[in-house]
C-alpha positions as CSV (number, residue, x, y, z in Angstrom):
1,X,-129.5,-42.5,-54.4
2,X,-128.7,-44.0,-51.0
3,X,-126.6,-42.0,-48.6
4,X,-123.0,-43.1,-48.3
5,X,-122.1,-43.2,-44.6
6,X,-118.6,-42.6,-43.4
7,X,-118.4,-46.3,-42.4
8,X,-119.4,-47.4,-45.9
9,X,-116.9,-45.0,-47.6
10,X,-114.0,-46.1,-45.3
11,X,-114.9,-49.8,-45.8
12,X,-114.9,-49.4,-49.5
13,X,-111.6,-47.5,-49.5
14,X,-110.1,-50.4,-47.6
15,X,-111.4,-52.8,-50.3
16,X,-113.6,-54.7,-47.8
17,X,-117.0,-56.2,-48.4
18,X,-119.6,-56.2,-45.7
19,X,-118.9,-59.9,-45.3
20,X,-115.2,-59.3,-44.9
21,X,-115.8,-56.7,-42.2
22,X,-118.3,-58.9,-40.4
23,X,-115.8,-61.7,-40.3
24,X,-113.1,-59.5,-38.9
25,X,-115.5,-58.2,-36.2
26,X,-117.1,-61.5,-35.4
27,X,-120.6,-60.4,-36.3
28,X,-123.0,-61.2,-39.1
29,X,-123.1,-59.5,-42.5
30,X,-126.6,-58.3,-41.8
31,X,-125.4,-56.7,-38.5
32,X,-122.8,-54.8,-40.5
33,X,-125.4,-53.8,-43.1
34,X,-127.8,-52.5,-40.4
35,X,-125.0,-50.4,-38.8
36,X,-123.8,-49.1,-42.1
37,X,-127.3,-48.1,-43.1
38,X,-127.9,-46.5,-39.7
39,X,-130.7,-48.8,-38.8
40,X,-129.0,-49.7,-35.6
41,X,-126.1,-48.3,-33.5
42,X,-123.1,-50.6,-32.9
43,X,-122.2,-51.7,-29.4
44,X,-119.3,-49.9,-27.8
45,X,-116.9,-52.8,-28.3
46,X,-117.9,-53.2,-32.0
47,X,-117.6,-49.4,-32.5
48,X,-114.0,-49.5,-31.1
49,X,-113.2,-52.5,-33.3
50,X,-114.7,-50.8,-36.4
51,X,-112.6,-47.7,-35.8
52,X,-109.5,-49.7,-35.5
53,X,-110.2,-51.8,-38.6
54,X,-111.2,-48.7,-40.7
55,X,-108.4,-46.5,-39.4
56,X,-110.5,-43.8,-37.9
57,X,-111.7,-42.4,-34.6
58,X,-114.8,-44.0,-33.1
59,X,-116.6,-40.6,-33.0
60,X,-116.2,-40.4,-36.8
61,X,-118.5,-43.4,-37.2
62,X,-121.5,-42.1,-35.1
């Protein structure tokens, strides 16, 4: 079973798809998927925007 990251849990709690979140952040769905699956780290500005959208602190996502 794949690991549920904090980002994925919060996104799902907000009822957002990866596509929804990508649109809100101005990035591609594949970028969101890679960040969510910990394949890449988000840039600082995306990390701050993610935290705001998901209602958490940036350090909770890394």
